[in-house]
C-alpha positions as CSV (number, residue, x, y, z in Angstrom):
1,M,74.3,49.4,63.0
2,S,75.2,52.2,60.5
3,F,75.7,55.5,60.9
4,K,71.7,56.9,59.9
5,A,70.8,54.1,62.0
6,K,73.2,55.1,65.1
7,I,72.0,59.7,64.5
8,N,68.6,58.3,64.1
9,Q,68.2,55.9,66.9
10,I,69.7,59.1,69.5
11,A,67.4,61.5,67.9
12,K,64.2,59.1,68.3
13,E,65.4,58.8,72.4
14,K,66.2,62.5,72.8
15,G,63.1,64.0,70.5
16,I,65.0,66.5,68.4
17,P,65.8,65.7,64.5
18,A,68.2,63.6,62.9
19,Q,69.8,66.2,60.9
20,Q,70.2,68.5,64.7
21,V,71.9,64.8,66.4
22,Q,73.9,64.5,62.5
23,Q,75.3,68.1,62.9
24,N,76.2,67.7,66.6
25,Y,78.1,64.7,65.8
26,L,80.8,67.2,62.5
27,I,80.7,69.2,65.5
28,E,82.5,66.7,67.6
29,I,84.9,65.5,65.1
30,F,86.2,68.6,64.3
31,L,86.7,69.0,68.1
32,E,88.5,65.7,68.4
33,K,90.7,67.1,65.2
34,L,90.8,70.6,68.0
35,V,92.5,69.1,70.7
36,R,94.6,67.2,69.4
37,S,96.5,69.6,67.7
38,K,98.3,72.7,68.8
39,Y,95.8,75.2,68.5
40,R,93.9,73.5,71.3
41,D,94.1,76.2,74.6
42,N,93.5,79.2,71.3
43,F,89.8,78.1,70.8
44,I,87.3,78.7,73.9
45,I,84.6,77.1,73.4
46,K,81.0,78.9,73.9
47,G,77.4,79.7,72.7
48,G,74.8,77.1,72.4
49,Y,76.5,73.6,71.3
50,L,78.4,74.1,75.4
51,I,74.9,74.8,76.3
52,G,74.2,71.7,74.6
53,G,77.5,69.6,76.6
54,M,76.5,71.4,79.8
55,I,72.7,70.5,80.0
56,G,72.0,67.6,77.0
57,L,71.2,67.5,73.6
58,D,67.7,66.7,74.5
59,L,67.9,70.6,76.5
60,R,69.4,72.4,73.7
61,A,70.3,71.7,70.5
62,T,72.0,74.0,68.0
63,M,73.6,73.5,64.6
64,D,77.2,74.7,64.3
65,L,79.6,75.6,66.9
66,D,80.4,78.9,68.6
67,T,84.2,79.9,69.5
68,T,86.4,82.4,70.6
69,I,89.8,82.7,70.0
70,V,92.8,84.1,72.5
71,G,95.9,84.0,71.1
72,I,96.2,84.6,67.3
73,E,95.4,87.3,65.2
74,L,91.4,87.0,63.9
75,S,92.4,87.5,60.4
76,S,90.4,85.6,57.0
77,E,93.7,83.9,56.1
78,N,95.0,83.5,59.5
79,L,91.7,81.7,60.3
80,Y,92.1,79.6,56.6
81,S,95.2,78.8,57.5
82,I,95.3,77.4,60.9
83,A,91.3,75.3,59.5
84,E,93.5,73.4,57.2
85,E,95.7,72.5,59.4
86,I,92.8,71.7,61.9
87,V,91.2,69.3,60.0
88,K,94.7,67.4,58.7
89,V,94.7,66.1,62.0
90,Q,93.8,62.8,62.2
91,T,91.9,60.9,64.0
92,E,90.0,57.4,64.2
93,E,87.1,58.6,62.7
94,S,85.5,57.6,59.2
95,F,84.5,61.6,57.8
96,H,87.2,63.0,56.3
97,L,86.7,67.4,56.8
98,S,88.7,69.7,54.9
99,V,87.8,73.7,54.8
100,L,85.3,75.3,52.3
101,G,86.0,79.6,53.2
102,V,86.2,81.8,56.0
103,E,83.2,84.3,55.8
104,N,82.6,87.5,58.3
105,I,79.4,86.8,59.9
106,R,76.6,88.2,58.3
107,E,73.0,87.4,60.6
108,K,72.1,90.2,61.8
109,D,71.5,89.3,65.8
110,Q,75.1,87.8,65.0
111,Y,78.4,90.2,67.3
112,P,81.5,91.4,64.8
113,G,82.9,87.8,63.9
114,L,84.7,85.2,61.0
115,K,82.7,82.2,60.1
116,I,85.0,78.8,59.0
117,K,82.7,76.3,56.5
118,L,83.5,73.2,56.8
119,I,82.8,69.7,54.4
120,A,82.1,65.9,55.9
121,N,82.4,63.9,53.5
122,F,82.1,60.0,54.4
123,E,79.8,56.9,52.0
124,R,77.1,59.5,50.2
125,I,76.5,62.2,52.8
126,H,78.5,65.6,52.2
127,E,77.7,68.7,55.7
128,V,78.7,72.1,56.0
129,V,79.8,72.0,59.0
130,T,79.5,76.0,60.0
131,I,82.4,77.1,63.1
132,D,82.0,80.5,64.0
133,V,84.7,82.9,65.3
134,T,84.9,86.3,67.1
135,T,87.8,87.6,69.4
136,G,88.1,90.3,72.1
137,D,85.6,89.4,74.6
138,A,85.0,89.7,78.1
139,I,85.2,85.8,80.3
140,T,84.7,86.2,84.0
141,P,86.5,85.1,86.3
142,K,88.3,82.6,83.4
143,E,88.0,79.9,80.6
144,I,86.9,76.7,82.9
145,D,87.6,72.9,81.8
146,F,84.8,71.2,79.8
147,K,85.2,68.2,78.7
148,F,82.4,66.8,76.1
149,E,80.7,63.2,76.2
150,K,80.7,61.5,72.6
151,M,78.4,60.7,71.4
152,F,79.2,57.2,70.8
153,S,81.6,56.5,73.1
154,N,81.7,57.0,76.9
155,E,84.8,59.0,75.9
156,E,85.3,62.4,76.3
157,I,87.0,65.8,74.3
158,Q,88.6,67.7,77.4
159,V,88.2,71.8,75.7
160,W,88.6,75.5,77.4
161,S,85.5,77.1,77.9
162,Y,82.8,79.4,79.1
163,P,82.2,79.7,82.3
164,I,78.4,79.2,83.3
165,E,78.5,82.3,85.1
166,N,79.7,84.1,82.0
167,V,77.1,82.3,79.4
168,L,74.8,83.6,81.2
169,A,75.6,87.0,81.8
170,E,76.1,87.0,77.5
171,K,72.9,85.8,77.2
172,L,71.3,88.8,80.4
173,E,72.7,91.9,77.8
174,T,71.9,89.7,74.9
175,I,67.9,90.6,76.8
176,L,68.7,93.7,78.3
177,S,70.5,95.8,76.1
178,R,68.0,94.8,73.0
179,G,64.5,94.1,74.7
180,I,61.3,94.4,72.2
181,A,63.8,94.5,69.8
182,T,66.1,91.2,70.0
183,T,64.7,88.3,67.7
184,R,66.6,85.9,69.6
185,P,64.3,84.0,71.4
186,R,66.8,80.7,72.8
187,D,68.4,84.1,74.8
188,F,65.2,83.8,76.7
189,Y,65.2,79.8,76.7
190,D,68.7,79.4,77.7
191,V,68.4,81.8,81.3
192,F,65.5,79.5,81.6
193,I,67.3,76.1,81.4
194,L,70.0,76.4,82.7
195,S,68.2,78.7,85.6
196,S,66.2,75.6,86.3
197,V,68.9,72.6,85.9
198,R,72.0,74.2,86.8
199,S,71.6,76.3,89.7
200,N,73.7,74.6,92.3
201,K,76.4,75.4,89.5
202,I,76.0,79.4,89.5
203,D,78.1,81.8,91.8
204,Y,75.5,84.7,91.5
205,V,78.6,87.0,92.5
206,I,80.5,86.1,89.6
207,L,78.1,87.0,87.0
208,G,76.7,89.6,89.0
209,K,81.0,90.7,88.2
210,A,80.2,88.5,84.3
211,L,77.8,91.3,83.3
212,E,79.5,93.8,84.2
213,N,82.4,92.8,82.4
214,T,80.2,92.1,78.8
215,K,78.2,95.2,79.9
216,E,81.0,97.3,79.6
217,K,83.1,95.3,76.8
218,R,79.7,95.8,74.7
219,R,79.1,99.4,75.3
220,S,75.9,98.4,76.4
221,T,74.0,101.4,78.0
222,F,71.1,99.9,79.5
223,D,70.9,100.4,83.2
224,L,70.5,97.8,85.9
225,K,67.8,98.7,88.0
226,D,65.3,99.0,85.1
227,H,65.3,95.1,84.1
228,D,61.7,94.8,85.6
229,S,60.1,97.2,83.9
230,I,62.7,96.3,80.4
231,L,61.0,92.8,81.1
232,S,57.7,94.1,82.1
233,E,57.9,95.2,78.7
234,I,59.2,92.1,76.8
235,Q,56.4,90.3,78.5
236,L,53.6,92.4,77.1
237,S,54.9,93.0,73.8
238,D,52.9,91.3,71.1
239,F,56.0,90.4,68.5
240,Q,58.3,88.3,71.4
241,Q,54.9,86.6,72.1
242,Q,55.0,85.6,68.8
243,L,58.7,85.3,68.5
244,W,58.4,82.2,71.6
245,I,55.4,80.3,69.6
246,K,57.5,80.6,66.3
247,Y,60.8,78.7,68.9
248,Q,58.4,76.6,71.0
249,N,57.2,75.0,67.0
250,Q,60.4,74.7,66.1
251,Y,61.9,73.0,69.1
252,P,59.9,70.2,71.3
253,Y,61.9,71.3,74.4
254,A,60.7,75.0,74.4
255,K,56.6,73.2,74.2
256,E,56.1,73.2,77.8
257,V,57.3,76.3,78.4
258,S,55.5,79.3,78.1
259,F,56.8,82.9,78.2
260,D,55.8,84.1,81.3
261,S,57.7,81.7,83.1
262,V,60.2,82.1,81.7
263,I,60.3,86.0,82.2
264,H,59.8,85.5,85.7
265,S,63.3,82.6,85.4
266,I,65.1,86.3,84.1
267,A,64.2,87.9,86.9
268,K,64.8,86.0,89.3
269,L,68.2,85.1,88.5
270,I,69.1,88.6,88.6
271,S,67.5,89.4,91.4
272,K,70.1,86.6,93.0
273,F,72.7,88.8,92.2
274,Y,71.5,92.7,91.9
275,E,70.1,92.4,95.3
276,N,72.8,91.3,97.0
277,D,75.0,94.2,95.5
278,H,72.2,96.3,96.6
């Protein structure tokens, strides 16, 4: 079976666009090289790709890789030479990766950092792969060993990643600090799906601490005791409801999830650790 046929088959099985499946596979190629390089312990995986690894591509897909870097000074020059070394690591992969460049993360809803742009080439396929890199993230309690299942085999790629509590804490901080001004409906979905599918994996005491640490790191000023009123305001916001509908139309896995149920799940999650403390 050709590469494209394999990608299309997975896309059909998962109910997501083939382009997203292909991008996830290209990220996998980069990770395979990363873990065989001397920089394995310097990159900690976070964000949408990690969430997809936790719950499955059919419930969460992404187009890029989010990481935080430790033990290395983050600069464009440093990151470029590191990326050059990583892509040169030999694997059994047919795709050839090369570095296009490193630039500042400019998206208005992102936190400061750098973006590695790679090009993946194989036969007639030429795709850009982006890796966002931040530094100085507050990780509570600490990074964990995480195994990604490879797309076309039963093998795994073992990396360092955020624990689930830290993933949720960053999402909650963004939702509560930005309130009705947020433009990231995926944060609402991620909290909903992780607290639904992985609830038995969450340590709520650690989650509470992770949120405190994230608040402190990002210098957030919201008070957690106001979470009900913040969430009510979001729930009643026409702007937020429209963003949610747009997100549902874009991602089939969110189609059947109502905005009300998402807000309810966030409130329920917060109550599990906030009431433990107060």
